[in-house]
N, CA, C and O atoms as a DFTB+ gen file, in Angstrom:
728 C
 N C O
     1  1     -13.414     -21.522      17.051
     2  2     -14.447     -22.112      16.230
     3  2     -13.872     -22.405      14.852
     4  3     -13.324     -21.514      14.203
     5  1     -13.993     -23.616      14.416
     6  2     -13.470     -24.007      13.107
     7  2     -14.397     -23.504      12.010
     8  3     -15.621     -23.533      12.142
     9  1     -13.788     -23.045      10.927
    10  2     -14.547     -22.577       9.776
    11  2     -14.877     -23.791       8.914
    12  3     -13.976     -24.548       8.553
    13  1     -16.167     -23.995       8.573
    14  2     -16.479     -25.135       7.703
    15  2     -15.834     -24.937       6.340
    16  3     -15.985     -23.887       5.715
    17  1     -15.123     -25.942       5.894
    18  2     -14.372     -25.853       4.647
    19  2     -14.792     -27.000       3.742
    20  3     -14.995     -28.128       4.189
    21  1     -14.917     -26.688       2.475
    22  2     -15.281     -27.710       1.505
    23  2     -14.367     -27.560       0.287
    24  3     -14.143     -26.441      -0.175
    25  1     -13.847     -28.645      -0.229
    26  2     -12.990     -28.583      -1.413
    27  2     -13.871     -28.701      -2.657
    28  3     -14.728     -29.580      -2.744
    29  1     -13.647     -27.805      -3.611
    30  2     -14.450     -27.820      -4.830
    31  2     -13.935     -28.851      -5.823
    32  3     -14.714     -29.638      -6.360
    33  1     -12.657     -28.855      -6.069
    34  2     -12.024     -29.858      -6.926
    35  2     -10.661     -30.149      -6.311
    36  3     -10.182     -29.384      -5.474
    37  1     -10.043     -31.234      -6.713
    38  2      -8.737     -31.569      -6.128
    39  2      -7.677     -30.504      -6.382
    40  3      -6.711     -30.432      -5.622
    41  1      -7.810     -29.676      -7.415
    42  2      -6.779     -28.692      -7.724
    43  2      -7.056     -27.322      -7.105
    44  3      -6.185     -26.453      -7.139
    45  1      -8.231     -27.112      -6.549
    46  2      -8.560     -25.823      -5.960
    47  2      -8.341     -25.860      -4.455
    48  3      -8.425     -26.909      -3.816
    49  1      -8.055     -24.674      -3.910
    50  2      -7.958     -24.574      -2.457
    51  2      -9.340     -24.695      -1.853
    52  3     -10.323     -24.312      -2.488
    53  1      -9.443     -25.220      -0.637
    54  2     -10.747     -25.305       0.027
    55  2     -11.382     -23.925       0.158
    56  3     -10.692     -22.913       0.279
    57  1     -12.706     -23.909       0.129
    58  2     -13.471     -22.665       0.212
    59  2     -14.272     -22.637       1.503
    60  3     -14.727     -23.670       1.993
    61  1     -14.435     -21.437       2.044
    62  2     -15.280     -21.209       3.212
    63  2     -16.729     -21.354       2.735
    64  3     -17.133     -20.675       1.791
    65  1     -17.505     -22.214       3.362
    66  2     -18.886     -22.453       2.925
    67  2     -19.759     -21.206       3.028
    68  3     -20.683     -21.028       2.234
    69  1     -19.472     -20.345       3.999
    70  2     -20.330     -19.178       4.202
    71  2     -20.085     -18.078       3.183
    72  3     -20.995     -17.301       2.896
    73  1     -18.876     -17.990       2.627
    74  2     -18.563     -16.901       1.697
    75  2     -18.204     -17.386       0.304
    76  3     -18.281     -16.613      -0.651
    77  1     -17.812     -18.648       0.162
    78  2     -17.374     -19.154      -1.124
    79  2     -15.947     -18.746      -1.463
    80  3     -15.432     -19.122      -2.516
    81  1     -15.308     -17.989      -0.595
    82  2     -13.942     -17.529      -0.843
    83  2     -12.943     -18.560      -0.328
    84  3     -13.277     -19.431       0.476
    85  1     -11.718     -18.439      -0.810
    86  2     -10.668     -19.350      -0.353
    87  2     -10.529     -19.240       1.162
    88  3     -10.481     -18.140       1.712
    89  1     -10.465     -20.372       1.819
    90  2     -10.341     -20.402       3.271
    91  2      -8.876     -20.319       3.683
    92  3      -7.987     -20.750       2.948
    93  1      -8.639     -19.766       4.854
    94  2      -7.283     -19.743       5.398
    95  2      -6.976     -21.152       5.895
    96  3      -7.713     -21.718       6.703
    97  1      -5.906     -21.689       5.410
    98  2      -5.498     -23.025       5.800
    99  2      -4.826     -22.999       7.168
   100  3      -4.228     -21.990       7.540
   101  1      -4.915     -24.097       7.925
   102  2      -4.263     -24.128       9.234
   103  2      -2.787     -23.757       9.179
   104  3      -2.290     -23.075      10.076
   105  1      -2.079     -24.193       8.145
   106  2      -0.658     -23.850       8.021
   107  2      -0.474     -22.354       7.802
   108  3       0.567     -21.801       8.154
   109  1      -1.484     -21.690       7.219
   110  2      -1.410     -20.259       6.966
   111  2      -1.306     -19.439       8.231
   112  3      -0.716     -18.358       8.231
   113  1      -1.876     -19.947       9.313
   114  2      -1.824     -19.216      10.577
   115  2      -0.386     -19.061      11.073
   116  3      -0.067     -18.103      11.777
   117  1       0.466     -19.991      10.708
   118  2       1.859     -19.948      11.156
   119  2       2.608     -18.744      10.591
   120  3       3.611     -18.318      11.164
   121  1       2.132     -18.192       9.472
   122  2       2.810     -17.053       8.857
   123  2       2.371     -15.706       9.442
   124  3       3.012     -14.689       9.179
   125  1       1.305     -15.683      10.220
   126  2       0.847     -14.420      10.803
   127  2       1.917     -13.743      11.658
   128  3       2.106     -12.534      11.522
   129  1       2.628     -14.462      12.536
   130  2       3.680     -13.785      13.314
   131  2       4.761     -13.143      12.435
   132  3       5.310     -12.099      12.789
   133  1       5.062     -13.759      11.301
   134  2       6.064     -13.176      10.403
   135  2       5.558     -11.852       9.824
   136  3       6.312     -10.883       9.737
   137  1       4.293     -11.812       9.432
   138  2       3.718     -10.562       8.929
   139  2       3.720      -9.495      10.017
   140  3       4.069      -8.342       9.760
   141  1       3.334      -9.876      11.226
   142  2       3.329      -8.914      12.333
   143  2       4.732      -8.404      12.630
   144  3       4.927      -7.208      12.843
   145  1       5.706      -9.303      12.647
   146  2       7.082      -8.901      12.917
   147  2       7.601      -7.963      11.834
   148  3       8.215      -6.939      12.135
   149  1       7.355      -8.311      10.578
   150  2       7.801      -7.471       9.469
   151  2       7.186      -6.073       9.549
   152  3       7.901      -5.073       9.503
   153  1       5.875      -6.009       9.666
   154  2       5.185      -4.725       9.577
   155  2       5.308      -3.917      10.868
   156  3       5.743      -2.765      10.834
   157  1       4.935      -4.498      11.991
   158  2       4.998      -3.759      13.255
   159  2       6.450      -3.497      13.637
   160  3       6.813      -2.377      13.996
   161  1       7.270      -4.528      13.559
   162  2       8.687      -4.359      13.905
   163  2       9.384      -3.376      12.987
   164  3      10.110      -2.493      13.442
   165  1       9.156      -3.536      11.680
   166  2       9.770      -2.617      10.718
   167  2       9.310      -1.191      10.899
   168  3      10.122      -0.266      10.878
   169  1       8.023      -1.004      11.075
   170  2       7.486       0.342      11.265
   171  2       7.999       1.014      12.520
   172  3       8.373       2.187      12.498
   173  1       8.018       0.271      13.616
   174  2       8.503       0.846      14.872
   175  2      10.006       1.132      14.811
   176  3      10.473       2.133      15.353
   177  1      10.750       0.256      14.157
   178  2      12.190       0.477      14.020
   179  2      12.472       1.730      13.194
   180  3      13.292       2.562      13.583
   181  1      11.801       1.864      12.067
   182  2      11.992       3.048      11.226
   183  2      11.579       4.308      11.984
   184  3      12.251       5.336      11.900
   185  1      10.474       4.225      12.723
   186  2      10.036       5.366      13.524
   187  2      11.056       5.749      14.585
   188  3      11.299       6.932      14.823
   189  1      11.648       4.750      15.220
   190  2      12.644       5.026      16.263
   191  2      13.926       5.617      15.670
   192  3      14.559       6.475      16.285
   193  1      14.302       5.157      14.481
   194  2      15.545       5.631      13.864
   195  2      15.401       6.991      13.185
   196  3      16.377       7.731      13.062
   197  1      14.197       7.319      12.747
   198  2      14.026       8.548      11.967
   199  2      12.952       9.457      12.547
   200  3      12.350      10.245      11.817
   201  1      12.708       9.360      13.826
   202  2      11.669      10.177      14.446
   203  2      11.996      11.662      14.425
   204  3      13.061      12.071      13.962
   205  1      11.075      12.457      14.929
   206  2      11.276      13.913      14.940
   207  2      12.601      14.303      15.603
   208  3      12.983      13.764      16.642
   209  1      13.288      15.258      14.966
   210  2      14.564      15.741      15.480
   211  2      14.487      17.250      15.682
   212  3      13.405      17.835      15.634
   213  1      15.634      17.874      15.906
   214  2      15.670      19.331      16.141
   215  2      15.132      20.092      14.930
   216  3      14.466      21.115      15.089
   217  1      15.416      19.599      13.723
   218  2      14.886      20.241      12.521
   219  2      13.362      20.281      12.557
   220  3      12.755      21.322      12.305
   221  1      12.747      19.139      12.872
   222  2      11.291      19.067      12.913
   223  2      10.730      19.982      13.999
   224  3       9.732      20.672      13.794
   225  1      11.384      19.975      15.145
   226  2      10.905      20.825      16.245
   227  2      10.965      22.301      15.890
   228  3      10.202      23.102      16.432
   229  1      11.870      22.670      14.979
   230  2      12.008      24.075      14.587
   231  2      10.977      24.510      13.539
   232  3      10.814      25.706      13.297
   233  1      10.291      23.566      12.924
   234  2       9.304      23.907      11.890
   235  2       8.065      24.549      12.507
   236  3       7.692      24.260      13.644
   237  1       7.439      25.429      11.724
   238  2       6.135      25.946      12.133
   239  2       5.119      24.828      11.928
   240  3       5.149      24.123      10.919
   241  1       4.231      24.678      12.888
   242  2       3.261      23.581      12.864
   243  2       1.881      24.114      12.474
   244  3       1.499      25.214      12.875
   245  1       1.137      23.330      11.691
   246  2      -0.238      23.713      11.388
   247  2      -1.106      23.601      12.644
   248  3      -0.771      22.876      13.580
   249  1      -2.196      24.310      12.650
   250  2      -3.060      24.330      13.841
   251  2      -3.642      22.963      14.170
   252  3      -3.990      22.704      15.322
   253  1      -3.752      22.088      13.183
   254  2      -4.349      20.763      13.414
   255  2      -3.299      19.675      13.641
   256  3      -3.611      18.487      13.563
   257  1      -2.063      20.072      13.919
   258  2      -1.000      19.105      14.198
   259  2      -1.282      18.409      15.532
   260  3      -1.366      19.076      16.563
   261  1      -1.431      17.072      15.528
   262  2      -1.710      16.374      16.788
   263  2      -0.487      16.365      17.702
   264  3       0.630      16.607      17.246
   265  1      -0.691      16.090      18.975
   266  2       0.458      15.983      19.884
   267  2       1.335      14.785      19.503
   268  3       0.835      13.770      19.017
   269  1       2.628      14.912      19.726
   270  2       3.574      13.861      19.331
   271  2       3.261      12.504      19.951
   272  3       3.495      11.473      19.319
   273  1       2.734      12.484      21.177
   274  2       2.480      11.210      21.856
   275  2       1.416      10.375      21.144
   276  3       1.337       9.167      21.366
   277  1       0.603      10.993      20.298
   278  2      -0.485      10.283      19.630
   279  2       0.012       9.365      18.506
   280  3      -0.624       8.355      18.206
   281  1       1.129       9.707      17.894
   282  2       1.572       8.978      16.706
   283  2       1.956       7.526      16.994
   284  3       1.608       6.645      16.209
   285  1       2.652       7.252      18.077
   286  2       3.090       5.871      18.353
   287  2       1.915       4.911      18.534
   288  3       1.904       3.860      17.894
   289  1       0.925       5.220      19.376
   290  2      -0.178       4.261      19.495
   291  2      -1.024       4.131      18.221
   292  3      -1.499       3.042      17.899
   293  1      -1.208       5.231      17.508
   294  2      -1.983       5.152      16.260
   295  2      -1.252       4.286      15.250
   296  3      -1.845       3.378      14.668
   297  1       0.043       4.556      15.035
   298  2       0.782       3.783      14.041
   299  2       0.932       2.329      14.454
   300  3       0.886       1.448      13.595
   301  1       1.108       2.049      15.727
   302  2       1.222       0.655      16.159
   303  2      -0.058      -0.103      15.834
   304  3      -0.011      -1.224      15.329
   305  1      -1.193       0.508      16.125
   306  2      -2.479      -0.116      15.808
   307  2      -2.635      -0.307      14.310
   308  3      -3.038      -1.376      13.852
   309  1      -2.313       0.733      13.545
   310  2      -2.428       0.626      12.091
   311  2      -1.490      -0.435      11.533
   312  3      -1.865      -1.166      10.616
   313  1      -0.284      -0.533      12.066
   314  2       0.654      -1.554      11.594
   315  2       0.121      -2.967      11.855
   316  3       0.322      -3.864      11.037
   317  1      -0.552      -3.165      12.980
   318  2      -1.169      -4.472      13.240
   319  2      -2.243      -4.748      12.181
   320  3      -2.310      -5.853      11.644
   321  1      -3.080      -3.750      11.879
   322  2      -4.114      -3.914      10.851
   323  2      -3.498      -4.197       9.481
   324  3      -3.976      -5.064       8.749
   325  1      -2.438      -3.465       9.137
   326  2      -1.760      -3.656       7.850
   327  2      -1.215      -5.082       7.759
   328  3      -1.359      -5.742       6.730
   329  1      -0.596      -5.549       8.828
   330  2      -0.026      -6.904       8.840
   331  2      -1.117      -7.956       8.671
   332  3      -0.966      -8.884       7.876
   333  1      -2.199      -7.820       9.402
   334  2      -3.278      -8.806       9.315
   335  2      -3.900      -8.794       7.924
   336  3      -4.186      -9.854       7.367
   337  1      -4.110      -7.617       7.361
   338  2      -4.689      -7.525       6.015
   339  2      -3.772      -8.192       4.994
   340  3      -4.239      -8.963       4.155
   341  1      -2.486      -7.908       5.056
   342  2      -1.544      -8.530       4.129
   343  2      -1.484     -10.025       4.304
   344  3      -1.431     -10.768       3.324
   345  1      -1.491     -10.472       5.536
   346  2      -1.462     -11.903       5.822
   347  2      -2.709     -12.600       5.290
   348  3      -2.624     -13.690       4.725
   349  1      -3.872     -11.964       5.473
   350  2      -5.118     -12.562       4.985
   351  2      -5.085     -12.727       3.469
   352  3      -5.459     -13.779       2.950
   353  1      -4.641     -11.696       2.760
   354  2      -4.574     -11.771       1.297
   355  2      -3.556     -12.837       0.877
   356  3      -3.822     -13.634      -0.022
   357  1      -2.409     -12.847       1.524
   358  2      -1.366     -13.824       1.198
   359  2      -1.849     -15.251       1.499
   360  3      -1.622     -16.160       0.701
   361  1      -2.506     -15.447       2.635
   362  2      -2.954     -16.779       3.045
   363  2      -4.061     -17.337       2.165
   364  3      -4.214     -18.554       2.065
   365  1      -4.835     -16.467       1.526
   366  2      -5.978     -16.904       0.717
   367  2      -5.676     -16.905      -0.774
   368  3      -6.577     -17.119      -1.585
   369  1      -4.441     -16.674      -1.142
   370  2      -4.139     -16.557      -2.566
   371  2      -4.332     -17.901      -3.267
   372  3      -4.064     -18.967      -2.712
   373  1      -4.803     -17.806      -4.492
   374  2      -5.031     -18.998      -5.309
   375  2      -4.279     -18.920      -6.632
   376  3      -4.381     -19.820      -7.465
   377  1      -3.521     -17.838      -6.822
   378  2      -2.732     -17.703      -8.032
   379  2      -3.351     -16.836      -9.107
   380  3      -2.820     -16.745     -10.214
   381  1      -4.467     -16.198      -8.797
   382  2      -5.126     -15.357      -9.788
   383  2      -4.439     -14.012      -9.970
   384  3      -3.698     -13.550      -9.101
   385  1      -4.702     -13.388     -11.124
   386  2      -4.115     -12.073     -11.424
   387  2      -4.567     -10.999     -10.453
   388  3      -3.763     -10.183     -10.002
   389  1      -5.853     -11.000     -10.130
   390  2      -6.386      -9.978      -9.228
   391  2      -5.749     -10.096      -7.838
   392  3      -5.463      -9.087      -7.195
   393  1      -5.533     -11.315      -7.388
   394  2      -4.875     -11.525      -6.095
   395  2      -3.433     -11.037      -6.138
   396  3      -2.937     -10.457      -5.173
   397  1      -2.761     -11.276      -7.269
   398  2      -1.381     -10.807      -7.418
   399  2      -1.335      -9.286      -7.386
   400  3      -0.429      -8.701      -6.792
   401  1      -2.305      -8.648      -8.021
   402  2      -2.384      -7.190      -7.995
   403  2      -2.616      -6.686      -6.571
   404  3      -1.962      -5.742      -6.126
   405  1      -3.535      -7.311      -5.873
   406  2      -3.825      -6.909      -4.489
   407  2      -2.590      -7.063      -3.616
   408  3      -2.256      -6.162      -2.846
   409  1      -1.920      -8.183      -3.728
   410  2      -0.715      -8.409      -2.933
   411  2       0.395      -7.454      -3.347
   412  3       1.151      -6.982      -2.497
   413  1       0.505      -7.162      -4.642
   414  2       1.487      -6.184      -5.112
   415  2       1.223      -4.801      -4.540
   416  3       2.157      -4.094      -4.161
   417  1      -0.054      -4.408      -4.476
   418  2      -0.405      -3.113      -3.877
   419  2      -0.092      -3.099      -2.381
   420  3       0.300      -2.069      -1.833
   421  1      -0.266      -4.244      -1.728
   422  2       0.058      -4.326      -0.307
   423  2       1.557      -4.082      -0.105
   424  3       1.952      -3.316       0.775
   425  1       2.393      -4.739      -0.927
   426  2       3.841      -4.544      -0.815
   427  2       4.239      -3.123      -1.180
   428  3       5.124      -2.546      -0.548
   429  1       3.596      -2.552      -2.193
   430  2       3.898      -1.184      -2.598
   431  2       3.601      -0.209      -1.467
   432  3       4.435       0.642      -1.157
   433  1       2.423      -0.316      -0.842
   434  2       2.090       0.615       0.233
   435  2       3.043       0.451       1.407
   436  3       3.388       1.430       2.069
   437  1       3.471      -0.784       1.670
   438  2       4.395      -0.997       2.787
   439  2       5.736      -0.331       2.507
   440  3       6.299       0.329       3.381
   441  1       6.243      -0.501       1.303
   442  2       7.503       0.142       0.931
   443  2       7.413       1.660       0.997
   444  3       8.317       2.317       1.514
   445  1       6.329       2.218       0.478
   446  2       6.150       3.677       0.528
   447  2       5.995       4.165       1.965
   448  3       6.529       5.210       2.337
   449  1       5.260       3.401       2.764
   450  2       5.082       3.752       4.169
   451  2       6.429       3.799       4.883
   452  3       6.728       4.753       5.602
   453  1       7.235       2.765       4.680
   454  2       8.535       2.696       5.342
   455  2       9.508       3.746       4.803
   456  3      10.455       4.114       5.499
   457  1       9.300       4.226       3.604
   458  2      10.175       5.226       3.001
   459  2       9.843       6.655       3.451
   460  3      10.724       7.514       3.486
   461  1       8.582       6.907       3.794
   462  2       8.145       8.266       4.082
   463  2       8.925       8.904       5.244
   464  3       9.412      10.025       5.099
   465  1       9.053       8.232       6.372
   466  2       9.745       8.820       7.534
   467  2      11.203       9.177       7.250
   468  3      11.629      10.280       7.595
   469  1      11.986       8.283       6.631
   470  2      13.364       8.679       6.313
   471  2      13.440       9.886       5.380
   472  3      14.347      10.709       5.506
   473  1      12.500       9.996       4.451
   474  2      12.504      11.137       3.532
   475  2      12.119      12.415       4.271
   476  3      12.798      13.433       4.144
   477  1      11.033      12.366       5.042
   478  2      10.552      13.561       5.735
   479  2      11.483      13.944       6.888
   480  3      12.021      15.051       6.917
   481  1      11.666      13.030       7.830
   482  2      12.437      13.343       9.039
   483  2      13.941      13.253       8.825
   484  3      14.688      14.102       9.312
   485  1      14.392      12.237       8.106
   486  2      15.828      12.064       7.896
   487  2      16.383      12.975       6.823
   488  3      17.425      13.604       7.007
   489  1      15.678      13.045       5.691
   490  2      16.150      13.857       4.575
   491  2      15.677      15.294       4.599
   492  3      16.149      16.122       3.820
   493  1      14.732      15.597       5.504
   494  2      14.162      16.948       5.618
   495  2      13.564      17.408       4.290
   496  3      13.616      18.591       3.951
   497  1      13.000      16.466       3.547
   498  2      12.423      16.759       2.236
   499  2      10.903      16.682       2.318
   500  3      10.297      15.662       1.990
   501  1      10.305      17.773       2.761
   502  2       8.851      17.835       2.904
   503  2       8.187      17.665       1.543
   504  3       7.134      17.037       1.440
   505  1       8.795      18.220       0.503
   506  2       8.227      18.154      -0.839
   507  2       8.182      16.724      -1.382
   508  3       7.149      16.286      -1.890
   509  1       9.278      16.009      -1.278
   510  2       9.316      14.624      -1.768
   511  2       8.412      13.741      -0.907
   512  3       7.741      12.844      -1.416
   513  1       8.401      14.002       0.393
   514  2       7.518      13.248       1.293
   515  2       6.054      13.456       0.910
   516  3       5.251      12.528       1.005
   517  1       5.706      14.658       0.481
   518  2       4.334      14.940       0.063
   519  2       3.973      14.120      -1.180
   520  3       2.878      13.564      -1.261
   521  1       4.877      14.046      -2.130
   522  2       4.632      13.225      -3.322
   523  2       4.516      11.743      -2.935
   524  3       3.646      11.031      -3.436
   525  1       5.396      11.293      -2.045
   526  2       5.354       9.897      -1.586
   527  2       4.032       9.563      -0.917
   528  3       3.445       8.513      -1.177
   529  1       3.567      10.455      -0.056
   530  2       2.344      10.152       0.688
   531  2       1.126      10.160      -0.228
   532  3       0.151       9.455       0.033
   533  1       1.171      10.951      -1.298
   534  2       0.078      10.932      -2.273
   535  2       0.021       9.576      -2.976
   536  3      -1.059       9.016      -3.164
   537  1       1.179       9.052      -3.363
   538  2       1.227       7.733      -4.007
   539  2       0.875       6.646      -2.992
   540  3       0.213       5.667      -3.335
   541  1       1.313       6.815      -1.751
   542  2       0.955       5.872      -0.685
   543  2      -0.557       5.795      -0.523
   544  3      -1.121       4.703      -0.459
   545  1      -1.212       6.945      -0.456
   546  2      -2.666       6.956      -0.308
   547  2      -3.339       6.276      -1.505
   548  3      -4.295       5.520      -1.331
   549  1      -2.852       6.538      -2.701
   550  2      -3.415       5.891      -3.892
   551  2      -3.240       4.376      -3.823
   552  3      -4.146       3.633      -4.199
   553  1      -2.083       3.909      -3.346
   554  2      -1.857       2.465      -3.254
   555  2      -2.742       1.829      -2.184
   556  3      -3.182       0.690      -2.341
   557  1      -3.005       2.554      -1.103
   558  2      -3.904       2.055      -0.050
   559  2      -5.321       1.928      -0.603
   560  3      -5.986       0.913      -0.395
   561  1      -5.778       2.962      -1.308
   562  2      -7.115       2.918      -1.900
   563  2      -7.205       1.822      -2.960
   564  3      -8.236       1.164      -3.090
   565  1      -6.126       1.629      -3.716
   566  2      -6.083       0.541      -4.687
   567  2      -6.170      -0.814      -4.024
   568  3      -6.852      -1.712      -4.519
   569  1      -5.478      -0.967      -2.898
   570  2      -5.552      -2.225      -2.151
   571  2      -6.981      -2.477      -1.695
   572  3      -7.503      -3.580      -1.854
   573  1      -7.613      -1.458      -1.129
   574  2      -8.990      -1.617      -0.645
   575  2      -9.902      -2.039      -1.796
   576  3     -10.705      -2.961      -1.648
   577  1      -9.782      -1.374      -2.932
   578  2     -10.646      -1.673      -4.078
   579  2     -10.425      -3.084      -4.618
   580  3     -11.384      -3.764      -4.982
   581  1      -9.174      -3.527      -4.672
   582  2      -8.910      -4.859      -5.231
   583  2      -9.137      -5.978      -4.213
   584  3      -9.436      -7.109      -4.596
   585  1      -8.997      -5.675      -2.928
   586  2      -9.232      -6.692      -1.895
   587  2     -10.721      -6.891      -1.624
   588  3     -11.145      -7.992      -1.271
   589  1     -11.504      -5.852      -1.784
   590  2     -12.923      -5.882      -1.420
   591  2     -13.690      -7.080      -1.992
   592  3     -14.402      -7.739      -1.235
   593  1     -13.584      -7.389      -3.262
   594  2     -14.370      -8.514      -3.793
   595  2     -13.967      -9.875      -3.221
   596  3     -14.782     -10.798      -3.212
   597  1     -12.737     -10.016      -2.748
   598  2     -12.238     -11.309      -2.296
   599  2     -12.128     -11.449      -0.787
   600  3     -12.311     -12.536      -0.241
   601  1     -11.828     -10.349      -0.120
   602  2     -11.632     -10.410       1.332
   603  2     -12.011      -9.058       1.934
   604  3     -11.173      -8.167       2.074
   605  1     -13.264      -8.926       2.279
   606  2     -13.758      -7.648       2.805
   607  2     -13.136      -7.298       4.141
   608  3     -12.981      -6.119       4.458
   609  1     -12.779      -8.287       4.919
   610  2     -12.121      -7.998       6.201
   611  2     -10.781      -7.313       5.951
   612  3     -10.461      -6.319       6.603
   613  1      -9.995      -7.839       5.012
   614  2      -8.702      -7.219       4.683
   615  2      -8.914      -5.796       4.188
   616  3      -8.186      -4.883       4.579
   617  1      -9.913      -5.605       3.326
   618  2     -10.200      -4.263       2.807
   619  2     -10.606      -3.321       3.939
   620  3     -10.140      -2.184       4.000
   621  1     -11.466      -3.789       4.828
   622  2     -11.936      -2.942       5.940
   623  2     -10.817      -2.631       6.937
   624  3     -10.823      -1.573       7.565
   625  1      -9.866      -3.541       7.082
   626  2      -8.723      -3.264       7.964
   627  2      -7.907      -2.087       7.447
   628  3      -7.217      -1.424       8.221
   629  1      -7.979      -1.821       6.145
   630  2      -7.251      -0.699       5.569
   631  2      -8.027       0.617       5.631
   632  3      -7.456       1.671       5.349
   633  1      -9.302       0.585       5.991
   634  2     -10.095       1.819       6.028
   635  2      -9.540       2.844       7.026
   636  3      -9.364       4.003       6.652
   637  1      -9.257       2.464       8.287
   638  2      -8.691       3.457       9.199
   639  2      -7.314       3.944       8.758
   640  3      -6.950       5.098       8.986
   641  1      -6.565       3.064       8.134
   642  2      -5.246       3.407       7.581
   643  2      -5.397       4.467       6.496
   644  3      -4.652       5.447       6.472
   645  1      -6.364       4.269       5.595
   646  2      -6.601       5.252       4.534
   647  2      -6.985       6.605       5.124
   648  3      -6.504       7.642       4.667
   649  1      -7.839       6.598       6.126
   650  2      -8.253       7.861       6.758
   651  2      -7.069       8.560       7.422
   652  3      -6.903       9.773       7.291
   653  1      -6.250       7.790       8.134
   654  2      -5.097       8.380       8.820
   655  2      -4.083       8.922       7.811
   656  3      -3.535      10.006       8.007
   657  1      -3.834       8.179       6.740
   658  2      -2.875       8.639       5.739
   659  2      -3.419       9.863       4.993
   660  3      -2.649      10.749       4.623
   661  1      -4.724       9.919       4.772
   662  2      -5.310      11.123       4.162
   663  2      -5.096      12.329       5.078
   664  3      -4.751      13.416       4.614
   665  1      -5.301      12.129       6.373
   666  2      -5.035      13.190       7.341
   667  2      -3.548      13.546       7.340
   668  3      -3.193      14.724       7.343
   669  1      -2.685      12.538       7.336
   670  2      -1.241      12.773       7.333
   671  2      -0.802      13.497       6.058
   672  3       0.122      14.310       6.094
   673  1      -1.456      13.207       4.935
   674  2      -1.135      13.902       3.687
   675  2      -1.503      15.385       3.798
   676  3      -0.750      16.253       3.355
   677  1      -2.662      15.666       4.390
   678  2      -3.055      17.069       4.601
   679  2      -2.071      17.756       5.544
   680  3      -1.716      18.917       5.341
   681  1      -1.640      17.045       6.560
   682  2      -0.667      17.579       7.508
   683  2       0.673      17.833       6.808
   684  3       1.291      18.878       7.012
   685  1       1.116      16.888       5.991
   686  2       2.352      17.033       5.225
   687  2       2.259      18.255       4.305
   688  3       3.196      19.048       4.221
   689  1       1.123      18.398       3.619
   690  2       0.927      19.549       2.725
   691  2       0.959      20.852       3.518
   692  3       1.546      21.833       3.062
   693  1       0.345      20.878       4.685
   694  2       0.351      22.086       5.511
   695  2       1.775      22.427       5.960
   696  3       2.162      23.596       5.950
   697  1       2.544      21.430       6.347
   698  2       3.940      21.672       6.705
   699  2       4.701      22.279       5.533
   700  3       5.508      23.193       5.709
   701  1       4.441      21.771       4.356
   702  2       5.098      22.276       3.148
   703  2       4.750      23.748       2.914
   704  3       5.633      24.572       2.674
   705  1       3.469      24.066       2.985
   706  2       3.032      25.418       2.676
   707  2       3.414      26.439       3.741
   708  3       3.819      27.550       3.398
   709  1       3.301      26.100       5.010
   710  2       3.579      27.111       6.039
   711  2       5.067      27.265       6.354
   712  3       5.466      28.194       7.056
   713  1       5.867      26.370       5.842
   714  2       7.312      26.488       6.061
   715  2       8.013      26.919       4.779
   716  3       9.127      26.486       4.485
   717  1       7.340      27.778       4.026
   718  2       7.881      28.375       2.800
   719  2       8.360      27.355       1.795
   720  3       9.399      27.530       1.158
   721  1       7.595      26.288       1.656
   722  2       7.916      25.229       0.703
   723  2       9.348      24.734       0.883
   724  3      10.054      24.469      -0.089
   725  1       9.763      24.615       2.142
   726  2      11.131      24.189       2.442
   727  2      11.303      22.706       2.243
   728  3      12.395      22.177       2.452
């Protein structure tokens, strides 16, 4: 179904008649596979290269630690949501400061997300990973807050991500505390 689009002035991007927000242009759809490849591919690659090792298996686990098999499907789903949210914000940009901030927060959370596994699993630094995940959660919440006025779908796509990262932060903190702050 085509979205009705109307141009406000020759210098503005067309707007969706139902929301008044910038509409996704047909050419914008071509960039969605690139976002999916970057986010899903990057996330899965980092997970495969820095997944749980003998060190992790030797750690004491908190009682609420989920089974290992749960992480791959959850993260794959979240990575798809992250990619779509980033693509939507990127595709609807009009050059405003608020949009630049939202897109900057999207890139920040992606970088922090991709950094967390190498720090925790590769570097065995539960403490630094805990600090990283706290900043990651703040950047996710910042993205939601700045995306909400312009693209509620993008903001809502980050809601399950925020919940999962909040849970992961609690899990990271529990690992830190029960393993003698190792």
